[in-house]
GUMARLO-864458 format. One record per residue (C-alpha): residue number from 0; residue in one letter; y, x, z. Coordinates in steps of 0.02 Angstrom, whole numbers. Layout:
<romis>
> NUM, a, Y, X, Z
...
</romis>
This chain:
<romis>
> 0, m, -1960, 467, 315
> 1, e, -1835, 606, 320
> 2, m, -1908, 777, 285
> 3, h, -1842, 923, 390
> 4, r, -1845, 1079, 282
> 5, r, -1756, 1242, 302
> 6, s, -1681, 1308, 142
> 7, k, -1607, 1482, 118
> 8, a, -1420, 1468, 108
> 9, p, -1312, 1587, 5
> 10, s, -1272, 1751, 92
> 11, n, -1103, 1753, 179
> 12, n, -1091, 1938, 216
> 13, g, -975, 1973, 71
> 14, i, -1100, 2084, -22
> 15, d, -1149, 2044, -201
> 16, n, -1295, 2155, -250
> 17, s, -1374, 2108, -416
> 18, t, -1555, 2156, -442
> 19, n, -1661, 2192, -593
> 20, s, -1832, 2117, -627
> 21, s, -1919, 2245, -517
> 22, g, -1811, 2196, -368
> 23, s, -1710, 2357, -362
> 24, t, -1521, 2352, -346
> 25, k, -1424, 2375, -508
> 26, r, -1291, 2509, -500
> 27, n, -1171, 2567, -635
> 28, v, -1190, 2757, -628
> 29, g, -1137, 2799, -804
> 30, g, -971, 2745, -878
> 31, s, -881, 2765, -1044
> 32, s, -833, 2932, -1120
> 33, s, -649, 2891, -1096
> 34, l, -677, 2870, -909
> 35, r, -768, 3035, -901
> 36, s, -628, 3123, -995
> 37, k, -500, 3052, -874
> 38, h, -607, 3112, -728
> 39, n, -615, 3288, -802
> 40, s, -426, 3292, -819
> 41, r, -396, 3257, -635
> 42, p, -342, 3396, -514
> 43, g, -482, 3500, -440
> 44, n, -539, 3516, -262
> 45, p, -384, 3533, -151
> 46, y, -473, 3671, -56
> 47, s, -505, 3779, -209
> 48, a, -401, 3937, -231
> 49, a, -333, 3871, -394
> 50, s, -250, 3721, -313
> 51, q, -82, 3711, -229
> 52, t, -85, 3588, -83
> 53, t, 24, 3534, 61
> 54, t, -23, 3497, 240
> 55, t, 6, 3312, 204
> 56, d, -119, 3319, 60
> 57, i, -251, 3397, 171
> 58, i, -227, 3266, 310
> 59, l, -233, 3126, 183
> 60, f, -393, 3192, 106
> 61, r, -475, 3215, 277
> 62, s, -427, 3036, 324
> 63, m, -508, 2972, 167
> 64, q, -668, 3067, 207
> 65, i, -675, 2995, 383
> 66, l, -644, 2819, 315
> 67, l, -784, 2843, 189
> 68, v, -907, 2898, 325
> 69, i, -861, 2746, 432
> 70, t, -887, 2631, 282
> 71, v, -1058, 2705, 244
> 72, c, -1112, 2688, 426
> 73, w, -1056, 2505, 430
> 74, f, -1150, 2470, 268
> 75, l, -1310, 2550, 336
> 76, s, -1299, 2451, 498
> 77, l, -1280, 2291, 397
> 78, i, -1439, 2330, 298
> 79, i, -1535, 2365, 459
> 80, s, -1478, 2202, 540
> 81, v, -1533, 2100, 389
> 82, d, -1701, 2189, 376
> 83, s, -1762, 2126, 544
> 84, p, -1945, 2109, 598
> 85, t, -2059, 1968, 541
> 86, p, -2042, 1806, 640
> 87, n, -2175, 1768, 769
> 88, g, -2266, 1603, 785
> 89, d, -2117, 1513, 861
> 90, g, -2002, 1556, 716
> 91, l, -1911, 1690, 817
> 92, r, -1896, 1871, 767
> 93, g, -1917, 2022, 877
> 94, s, -1782, 2143, 928
> 95, g, -1682, 2102, 772
> 96, s, -1608, 1955, 865
> 97, a, -1514, 2076, 978
> 98, s, -1389, 2105, 838
> 99, i, -1331, 1924, 843
> 100, i, -1150, 1900, 897
> 101, t, -1164, 1777, 1040
> 102, p, -1027, 1660, 1099
> 103, l, -946, 1680, 1268
> 104, l, -1000, 1558, 1402
> 105, d, -863, 1438, 1458
> 106, p, -883, 1393, 1645
> 107, t, -796, 1228, 1610
> 108, n, -938, 1177, 1493
> 109, i, -1068, 1218, 1626
> 110, a, -976, 1114, 1755
> 111, n, -955, 967, 1637
> 112, a, -1139, 969, 1589
> 113, r, -1189, 967, 1772
> 114, d, -1071, 823, 1806
> 115, q, -1151, 722, 1666
> 116, i, -1325, 762, 1733
> 117, t, -1273, 700, 1904
> 118, k, -1208, 537, 1829
> 119, v, -1371, 506, 1736
> 120, r, -1474, 541, 1892
> 121, d, -1364, 423, 1993
> 122, e, -1395, 288, 1863
> 123, f, -1583, 318, 1877
> 124, y, -1573, 299, 2067
> 125, t, -1472, 138, 2051
> 126, r, -1590, 64, 1922
> 127, y, -1745, 92, 2028
> 128, g, -1699, 51, 2207
> 129, g, -1602, 201, 2272
> 130, k, -1633, 388, 2272
> 131, s, -1784, 390, 2387
> 132, e, -1873, 245, 2302
> 133, a, -1834, 309, 2127
> 134, l, -1895, 485, 2164
> 135, d, -2056, 416, 2240
> 136, m, -2079, 314, 2081
> 137, l, -2052, 469, 1976
> 138, k, -2178, 567, 2079
> 139, r, -2310, 432, 2054
> 140, g, -2272, 406, 1870
> 141, l, -2253, 582, 1802
> 142, r, -2371, 725, 1837
> 143, t, -2335, 908, 1799
> 144, f, -2461, 1050, 1798
> 145, e, -2434, 1223, 1872
> 146, n, -2527, 1384, 1835
> 147, e, -2558, 1473, 1999
> 148, k, -2572, 1639, 1906
> 149, a, -2400, 1622, 1826
> 150, e, -2250, 1717, 1892
> 151, k, -2157, 1631, 2032
> 152, d, -2003, 1589, 1926
> 153, m, -2104, 1534, 1774
> 154, g, -2162, 1360, 1823
> 155, s, -2182, 1209, 1712
> 156, v, -1999, 1155, 1713
> 157, r, -1939, 1332, 1678
> 158, s, -2058, 1340, 1529
> 159, t, -1981, 1181, 1459
> 160, a, -1807, 1252, 1490
> 161, d, -1856, 1405, 1390
> 162, r, -1901, 1291, 1245
> 163, y, -1721, 1230, 1240
> 164, l, -1660, 1410, 1247
> 165, r, -1777, 1464, 1107
> 166, s, -1710, 1323, 998
> 167, i, -1536, 1398, 1024
> 168, l, -1600, 1571, 979
> 169, r, -1682, 1505, 820
> 170, f, -1519, 1424, 769
> 171, e, -1415, 1578, 808
> 172, e, -1533, 1691, 712
> 173, n, -1541, 1576, 562
> 174, q, -1352, 1562, 558
> 175, s, -1337, 1751, 571
> 176, s, -1456, 1784, 427
> 177, s, -1401, 1635, 321
> 178, l, -1575, 1558, 326
> 179, s, -1526, 1385, 386
> 180, a, -1413, 1245, 330
> 181, f, -1426, 1157, 499
> 182, q, -1266, 1130, 597
> 183, h, -1350, 1124, 768
> 184, a, -1497, 1192, 861
> 185, e, -1636, 1062, 858
> 186, f, -1771, 1013, 982
> 187, v, -1903, 901, 903
> 188, m, -2011, 783, 1006
> 189, a, -2145, 696, 901
> 190, f, -2249, 558, 979
> 191, g, -2425, 516, 919
> 192, g, -2540, 381, 982
> 193, y, -2572, 200, 948
> 194, s, -2510, 27, 995
> 195, v, -2438, 71, 1167
> 196, t, -2326, 208, 1097
> 197, v, -2282, 100, 945
> 198, g, -2214, -29, 1068
> 199, r, -2318, -178, 1013
> 200, g, -2251, -341, 1082
> 201, n, -2075, -269, 1081
> 202, h, -1955, -202, 951
> 203, f, -1999, -28, 890
> 204, e, -1833, 40, 953
> 205, q, -1879, -22, 1128
> 206, s, -2030, 95, 1139
> 207, y, -2020, 228, 1273
> 208, p, -1988, 379, 1158
> 209, f, -1826, 301, 1097
> 210, i, -1774, 250, 1274
> 211, m, -1795, 432, 1324
> 212, e, -1695, 486, 1171
> 213, k, -1546, 378, 1217
> 214, i, -1538, 456, 1390
> 215, l, -1579, 637, 1349
> 216, a, -1493, 664, 1181
> 217, p, -1312, 656, 1245
> 218, i, -1353, 781, 1384
> 219, l, -1436, 907, 1269
> 220, a, -1293, 895, 1144
> 221, l, -1163, 950, 1274
> 222, p, -1103, 1130, 1269
> 223, p, -1156, 1261, 1309
> 224, l, -1328, 1205, 1247
> 225, g, -1269, 1104, 1097
> 226, v, -1447, 1054, 1052
> 227, k, -1481, 906, 939
> 228, l, -1630, 804, 1000
> 229, v, -1743, 738, 862
> 230, v, -1867, 603, 915
> 231, r, -2006, 540, 801
> 232, n, -2119, 397, 849
> 233, s, -2264, 422, 729
> 234, a, -2391, 317, 823
> 235, i, -2504, 198, 725
> 236, g, -2578, 41, 801
> 237, g, -2767, 29, 820
> 238, i, -2829, 205, 785
> 239, p, -2931, 339, 880
> 240, s, -2887, 521, 916
> 241, f, -2969, 574, 754
> 242, p, -2942, 586, 608
> 243, y, -2760, 577, 667
> 244, g, -2783, 740, 762
> 245, w, -2830, 835, 604
> 246, c, -2668, 777, 524
> 247, l, -2539, 817, 659
> 248, p, -2421, 912, 542
> 249, n, -2430, 766, 420
> 250, f, -2384, 635, 549
> 251, l, -2280, 732, 675
> 252, g, -2201, 866, 567
> 253, e, -2229, 1054, 567
> 254, d, -2068, 1080, 668
> 255, a, -2124, 983, 822
> 256, d, -2082, 1066, 989
> 257, a, -2171, 929, 1088
> 258, v, -2318, 816, 1041
> 259, s, -2404, 673, 1131
> 260, w, -2575, 591, 1149
> 261, d, -2601, 405, 1182
> 262, y, -2779, 347, 1146
> 263, g, -2840, 309, 1322
> 264, m, -2881, 125, 1296
> 265, n, -3000, 167, 1153
> 266, e, -3086, 320, 1226
> 267, g, -3144, 266, 1399
> 268, n, -3133, 395, 1537
> 269, g, -3191, 545, 1436
> 270, a, -3089, 695, 1380
> 271, a, -3183, 753, 1224
> 272, g, -3059, 675, 1103
> 273, l, -2913, 741, 1205
> 274, e, -2978, 920, 1204
> 275, s, -3006, 920, 1016
> 276, y, -2830, 850, 994
> 277, v, -2756, 984, 1108
> 278, r, -2843, 1121, 1008
> 279, q, -2773, 1052, 845
> 280, a, -2600, 1047, 925
> 281, l, -2619, 1230, 974
> 282, m, -2635, 1271, 788
> 283, m, -2463, 1199, 747
> 284, p, -2321, 1319, 697
> 285, k, -2228, 1308, 863
> 286, s, -2383, 1342, 966
> 287, p, -2405, 1302, 1105
> 288, p, -2306, 1140, 1096
> 289, m, -2255, 1044, 1250
> 290, f, -2398, 921, 1273
> 291, i, -2367, 743, 1336
> 292, l, -2518, 643, 1394
> 293, l, -2490, 456, 1407
> 294, d, -2632, 432, 1531
> 295, m, -2674, 462, 1713
> 296, k, -2865, 464, 1711
> 297, r, -2938, 605, 1814
> 298, p, -3051, 687, 1681
> 299, r, -2902, 704, 1564
> 300, l, -2788, 772, 1699
> 301, d, -2921, 899, 1743
> 302, l, -2939, 949, 1561
> 303, l, -2753, 985, 1546
> 304, q, -2754, 1082, 1710
> 305, k, -2893, 1194, 1643
> 306, y, -2792, 1234, 1487
> 307, v, -2642, 1271, 1598
> 308, n, -2746, 1388, 1707
> 309, m, -2811, 1477, 1551
> 310, g, -2631, 1506, 1497
> 311, f, -2633, 1399, 1340
> 312, l, -2522, 1253, 1395
> 313, p, -2368, 1310, 1493
> 314, d, -2285, 1142, 1526
> 315, p, -2388, 985, 1491
> 316, v, -2347, 821, 1578
> 317, a, -2446, 662, 1608
> 318, l, -2347, 500, 1602
> 319, g, -2395, 335, 1680
> 320, g, -2313, 164, 1683
> 321, r, -2329, 10, 1791
> 322, d, -2436, 99, 1923
> 323, a, -2283, 203, 1969
> 324, v, -2192, 49, 2033
> 325, n, -2191, -2, 2216
> 326, k, -2276, -172, 2205
> 327, k, -2172, -238, 2350
> 328, l, -2016, -221, 2243
> 329, l, -2093, -330, 2108
> 330, q, -2127, -466, 2236
> 331, l, -1943, -482, 2283
> 332, p, -1839, -628, 2217
> 333, e, -1775, -588, 2044
> 334, t, -1594, -562, 2099
> 335, d, -1649, -444, 2239
> 336, k, -1751, -330, 2127
> 337, p, -1676, -164, 2072
> 338, p, -1596, -182, 1899
> 339, g, -1734, -83, 1814
> 340, l, -1868, -201, 1878
> 341, q, -1782, -365, 1837
> 342, k, -1859, -467, 1695
> 343, w, -2014, -359, 1720
> 344, d, -2130, -489, 1642
> 345, e, -2027, -519, 1485
> 346, w, -2064, -448, 1312
> 347, g, -1929, -368, 1207
> 348, a, -1982, -460, 1048
> 349, p, -1974, -649, 1026
> 350, k, -2109, -748, 1114
> 351, g, -2267, -759, 1010
> 352, s, -2241, -593, 919
> 353, p, -2400, -496, 878
> 354, g, -2455, -374, 1012
> 355, q, -2400, -471, 1165
> 356, s, -2564, -435, 1254
> 357, p, -2595, -393, 1438
> 358, w, -2638, -212, 1399
> 359, h, -2472, -176, 1312
> 360, p, -2318, -127, 1414
> 361, k, -2175, -249, 1411
> 362, k, -1994, -202, 1379
> 363, m, -1946, -148, 1556
> 364, e, -2104, -45, 1577
> 365, h, -2060, 50, 1419
> 366, e, -1887, 78, 1494
> 367, l, -1963, 146, 1653
> 368, m, -2075, 264, 1554
> 369, g, -1927, 323, 1451
> 370, w, -1820, 352, 1606
> 371, m, -1957, 450, 1695
> 372, m, -1984, 561, 1543
> 373, a, -1796, 586, 1525
> 374, m, -1777, 635, 1708
> 375, h, -1908, 770, 1687
> 376, m, -1827, 837, 1529
> 377, i, -1656, 836, 1613
> 378, d, -1725, 940, 1756
> 379, a, -1767, 1069, 1623
> 380, v, -1589, 1057, 1553
> 381, e, -1520, 1099, 1724
> 382, v, -1635, 1250, 1738
> 383, a, -1580, 1308, 1564
> 384, l, -1397, 1295, 1619
> 385, n, -1435, 1400, 1773
> 386, v, -1518, 1534, 1667
> 387, m, -1373, 1541, 1545
> 388, e, -1246, 1551, 1686
> 389, k, -1332, 1680, 1797
> 390, d, -1415, 1796, 1673
> 391, p, -1306, 1872, 1535
> 392, n, -1465, 1947, 1458
> 393, w, -1561, 1783, 1449
> 394, r, -1583, 1796, 1261
> 395, e, -1683, 1957, 1270
> 396, k, -1787, 1892, 1416
> 397, v, -1829, 1728, 1331
> 398, l, -1883, 1824, 1177
> 399, q, -1997, 1933, 1283
> 400, q, -2073, 1780, 1368
> 401, n, -2106, 1687, 1206
> 402, p, -2283, 1615, 1232
> 403, s, -2338, 1610, 1049
> 404, l, -2529, 1614, 1044
> 405, g, -2551, 1691, 872
> 406, g, -2695, 1574, 827
> 407, e, -2801, 1619, 977
> 408, l, -2898, 1484, 1071
> 409, p, -3000, 1485, 1232
> 410, a, -3182, 1438, 1238
> 411, p, -3191, 1247, 1241
> 412, v, -3223, 1153, 1402
> 413, i, -3325, 1012, 1323
> 414, d, -3470, 1038, 1204
> 415, v, -3450, 935, 1044
> 416, a, -3600, 1008, 950
> 417, a, -3677, 833, 944
> 418, s, -3528, 771, 842
> 419, g, -3589, 864, 688
> 420, a, -3416, 938, 660
> 421, a, -3394, 1067, 799
> 422, s, -3305, 1200, 695
> 423, i, -3171, 1084, 627
> 424, l, -3145, 1006, 799
> 425, h, -3150, 1158, 913
> 426, g, -3161, 1313, 805
> 427, a, -3284, 1455, 830
> 428, p, -3300, 1609, 941
> 429, s, -3239, 1776, 876
> 430, t, -3377, 1894, 821
> 431, d, -3321, 2032, 939
> 432, d, -3276, 1927, 1092
> 433, s, -3358, 1759, 1128
> 434, s, -3222, 1713, 1253
> 435, k, -3092, 1712, 1113
> 436, w, -3104, 1573, 986
> 437, h, -3017, 1542, 822
> 438, m, -3003, 1393, 706
> 439, n, -3006, 1390, 518
> 440, h, -2853, 1319, 433
> 441, v, -2870, 1130, 413
> 442, s, -2780, 1031, 277
> 443, c, -2757, 843, 273
> 444, r, -2703, 709, 151
> 445, t, -2687, 532, 214
> 446, s, -2629, 362, 155
> 447, f, -2583, 304, 332
> 448, l, -2399, 283, 374
> 449, p, -2284, 356, 439
> 450, n, -2317, 517, 346
> 451, m, -2200, 667, 348
> 452, f, -2290, 755, 205
> 453, g, -2463, 771, 126
> 454, n, -2480, 599, 47
> 455, f, -2648, 550, -24
> 456, d, -2573, 534, -199
> 457, s, -2548, 722, -210
> 458, i, -2736, 757, -226
> 459, i, -2782, 613, -344
> 460, e, -2830, 667, -520
> 461, s, -2891, 501, -591
> 462, g, -2988, 343, -555
> 463, v, -2851, 240, -471
> 464, t, -2781, 75, -533
> 465, k, -2592, 78, -529
> 466, d, -2522, -74, -441
> 467, e, -2338, -102, -403
> 468, e, -2363, -259, -299
> 469, d, -2303, -271, -119
> 470, m, -2440, -199, -8
> 471, l, -2444, -360, 93
> 472, q, -2487, -463, -61
> 473, s, -2672, -500, -88
> 474, r, -2751, -402, -231
> 475, d, -2842, -487, -373
> 476, d, -3026, -440, -394
> 477, s, -2993, -387, -574
> 478, l, -2890, -238, -513
> 479, f, -3047, -159, -441
> 480, n, -3138, -157, -609
> 481, g, -3106, 17, -678
> 482, g, -3016, 98, -534
> 483, w, -2998, 117, -346
> 484, v, -2851, 19, -274
> 485, m, -2726, 64, -137
> 486, d, -2735, -85, -19
> 487, v, -2740, -139, 163
> 488, g, -2881, -224, 255
> 489, k, -2886, -408, 297
> 490, v, -2841, -388, 482
> 491, e, -2702, -264, 444
> 492, r, -2626, -380, 312
> 493, e, -2633, -532, 426
> 494, t, -2553, -436, 569
> 495, k, -2413, -367, 460
> 496, v, -2377, -538, 385
> 497, k, -2358, -609, 561
> 498, v, -2240, -468, 607
> 499, q, -2135, -504, 452
> 500, k, -2105, -680, 518
> 501, y, -2010, -598, 661
> 502, g, -1909, -484, 547
> 503, g, -2031, -338, 550
> 504, l, -1978, -285, 726
> 505, g, -1935, -114, 656
> 506, y, -2116, -53, 644
> 507, i, -2151, 84, 517
> 508, d, -2340, 108, 538
> 509, m, -2466, 42, 412
> 510, k, -2651, 78, 381
> 511, t, -2666, 86, 192
> 512, a, -2818, 157, 102
> 513, l, -2903, 174, -67
> 514, y, -3035, 38, -86
> 515, g, -3176, 43, -212
> 516, i, -3330, -54, -268
> 517, p, -3463, -3, -397
> 518, s, -3359, -64, -544
> 519, s, -3211, 42, -486
> 520, g, -3294, 195, -561
> 521, t, -3267, 376, -511
> 522, l, -3123, 431, -403
> 523, k, -3076, 611, -446
> 524, l, -2987, 720, -318
> 525, w, -2930, 901, -318
> 526, l, -2913, 991, -150
> 527, p, -2800, 1144, -159
> 528, y, -2839, 1304, -65
> 529, e, -2688, 1316, 49
> 530, l, -2703, 1488, 124
> 531, s, -2615, 1636, 46
> 532, a, -2737, 1715, -74
> 533, t, -2749, 1784, -249
> 534, n, -2827, 1659, -369
> 535, p, -3008, 1721, -376
> 536, v, -3042, 1625, -536
> 537, q, -2905, 1719, -627
> 538, s, -2924, 1889, -544
> 539, s, -3112, 1913, -538
> 540, g, -3194, 1760, -614
> 541, d, -3260, 1713, -441
> 542, l, -3306, 1529, -445
> 543, l, -3411, 1503, -288
> 544, a, -3321, 1371, -184
> 545, g, -3417, 1406, -23
> 546, i, -3325, 1570, -3
> 547, y, -3159, 1480, 15
> 548, f, -3204, 1306, 80
> 549, n, -3313, 1272, 233
> 550, s, -3323, 1082, 234
> 551, v, -3240, 921, 178
> 552, v, -3217, 766, 288
> 553, f, -3187, 589, 226
> 554, c, -3131, 449, 341
> 555, e, -3119, 262, 313
> 556, v, -3006, 129, 384
> 557, n, -3059, 80, 559
> 558, e, -3103, -103, 533
> 559, k, -3262, -200, 564
> 560, r, -3312, -318, 423
> 561, g, -3492, -366, 459
> 562, n, -3665, -296, 427
> 563, k, -3649, -295, 238
> 564, e, -3491, -189, 229
> 565, c, -3492, -21, 142
> 566, n, -3574, 118, 239
> 567, m, -3491, 285, 194
> 568, l, -3644, 384, 244
> 569, s, -3765, 295, 127
> 570, d, -3661, 199, -1
> 571, l, -3555, 338, -77
> 572, a, -3610, 475, -196
> 573, f, -3516, 640, -202
> 574, e, -3499, 786, -320
> 575, v, -3410, 939, -249
> 576, g, -3362, 1079, -366
> 577, g, -3468, 1000, -502
> 578, a, -3625, 999, -394
> 579, a, -3704, 842, -324
> 580, v, -3705, 833, -133
> 581, a, -3880, 793, -69
> 582, k, -3898, 655, 61
> 583, a, -3946, 789, 187
> 584, g, -3777, 871, 155
> 585, v, -3681, 716, 214
> 586, t, -3677, 687, 401
> 587, q, -3592, 560, 514
> 588, i, -3464, 631, 634
> 589, k, -3510, 553, 799
> 590, g, -3410, 508, 952
> 591, v, -3240, 588, 927
> 592, a, -3189, 497, 767
> 593, s, -3240, 325, 827
> 594, y, -3150, 159, 851
> 595, l, -3226, 11, 944
> 596, k, -3392, 104, 941
> 597, k, -3388, 123, 751
> 598, d, -3394, 301, 684
> 599, i, -3272, 313, 539
> 600, c, -3286, 491, 469
> 601, i, -3418, 589, 373
> 602, r, -3433, 776, 342
> 603, l, -3489, 854, 178
> 604, d, -3568, 1026, 163
> 605, i, -3510, 1131, 16
> 606, p, -3658, 1145, -105
> 607, k, -3712, 1324, -140
> 608, d, -3679, 1305, -326
> 609, a, -3511, 1216, -305
> 610, k, -3375, 1300, -408
> 611, l, -3188, 1317, -395
> 612, s, -3065, 1261, -528
> 613, t, -2889, 1317, -565
> 614, k, -2719, 1236, -594
> 615, g, -2590, 1359, -654
> 616, n, -2586, 1495, -522
> 617, d, -2672, 1385, -391
> 618, f, -2856, 1360, -363
> 619, g, -2950, 1223, -274
> 620, l, -3102, 1113, -258
> 621, p, -3137, 964, -372
> 622, v, -3221, 816, -287
> 623, d, -3290, 659, -372
> 624, i, -3332, 500, -275
> 625, k, -3413, 338, -329
> 626, v, -3493, 188, -243
> 627, s, -3681, 203, -263
> 628, r, -3744, 42, -183
> 629, s, -3740, -93, -314
> 630, d, -3705, -242, -200
> 631, v, -3551, -173, -111
> 632, s, -3414, -304, -133
> 633, r, -3238, -342, -78
> 634, e, -3298, -500, 5
> 635, n, -3420, -408, 117
> 636, g, -3315, -253, 136
> 637, a, -3272, -126, 0
> 638, c, -3285, 61, 29
> 639, s, -3122, 137, 89
> 640, i, -3050, 312, 104
> 641, s, -2893, 341, 207
> 642, h, -2904, 525, 254
> 643, v, -2969, 680, 165
> 644, i, -2980, 836, 273
> 645, w, -3043, 1005, 218
> 646, e, -3082, 1161, 315
> 647, h, -3040, 1329, 237
> 648, n, -3133, 1492, 243
> 649, v, -3039, 1655, 228
> 650, g, -3102, 1716, 60
</romis>
């Protein structure tokens, strides 16, 4: 998986200031004795009585003085422009951006972009039965949410348009200050969810996010926007909202401008999992992200509307599928159907491919979903073009309207106290204002794929058997004697083997995990403290882990293997910071992190006598895990760990 990282490029302003170890600029203010003697031998001040000067000499000297003043002023202005304010939560700086030299707007580019938008819309109308029928379909299949308290010209579509414009501002600013190696502004749409978004039953590239990409990307790339669209489909088949929701930066990337939720088939009609997911999304760097709900159930629509009304989601959308289609059109003879509805009942992958189930969308339904999403995003492109054309000061206004939340959350709508993990799901109220909530920083390491960063391997100290075999090959029992083993479950392996018979279909998701039995011994992990802080072990000898860590969550692979399978709650023994965790300190997280009515995550309290440890300049929390029930076996279901999540305290 490609990692998107911004690296600081060499300065291109023509200034080469060397610095000493204290960070101050080195300047040569001395010089050799010969240079000083030459200086002393030069003529004196032309204005002194002892000097003989001409009018030409005086004019020349005055000109040099003026030139020197101009040079000093230019140099000072350059320093001020580089020393701009700290970026806000969206990666944009304050008034420092006003010093950016902006390109002139070419009316020809605006006209060409509008022409291309018209052509794409005409194609949409043709594909789905004409303009009237297609727009009715779009109205049924895509729902937007408006905040009645918002300014008249700041509706949902305008908010999405401003996202495009902010991506341009980020690019311009980074280019101006030499902070980016990117060649284009980027707008990142990262899709989470499970089998529907993956595109099961079809080829991965036929899933609706990539259909949308093919339509939208060429439009966004046109000048004057010149924005590169990046689409990531990071959905994983057969998972619930959590623990995925705790690991959004890992799966979706920290640079995501838009994120999505698709867990409706697993989570009934409720909205508890959705709200917890939304609150985690609001903690991402580009908060608030555009939120895409792949669901049309009323409780979830109402939940999003409440977050819109509270001012925390400016432009969410809810996307449907087959229910958007006029059923009369599907009853027409095949040759009379609109092109976008022909072959409606055919899968994109070869017949018999895994995932060709009634609840999964077929190829043409994915195309419809992609087209509807693209039409909405193109509406926002048109609004962005209008803003750029009509308002020469749009940059300053977009900066002023930047909706960064600064880590603030509203009071939750749904009470999740019964889950046993309320603080790591929803946060906690501020001490001085109960209507304002905040959430502790949450870190995640996972073995599930695809994974942008934060792989499980990075926190393993010891206790793992190294195995270079293909993950789809069955593991020998002997591997589990003396170490935990990275493996996949029986159902996952069987499914992936079937997919391989059809060439893999392009899928990139896989549910791997560390599996252990009693003879596997102790798995040793080290969880780094990932907030900015001075190492308390080195600075003050402070070793109490509870000051810096609030809780640790472990999750297993979501698979059912019978009544004798490992039970995380009772069959694992933990030491945290060198202190044993009592059984009362391990609780099952109920409801939210559940798949097919099986709860899959547990929460550990930090023991009072748990101590920190240090690695170089970093400090963290050591955790030891072993299987305590003697009859846990691979045959009946070994213990598994696929996600480790820890909640920080501000020390």
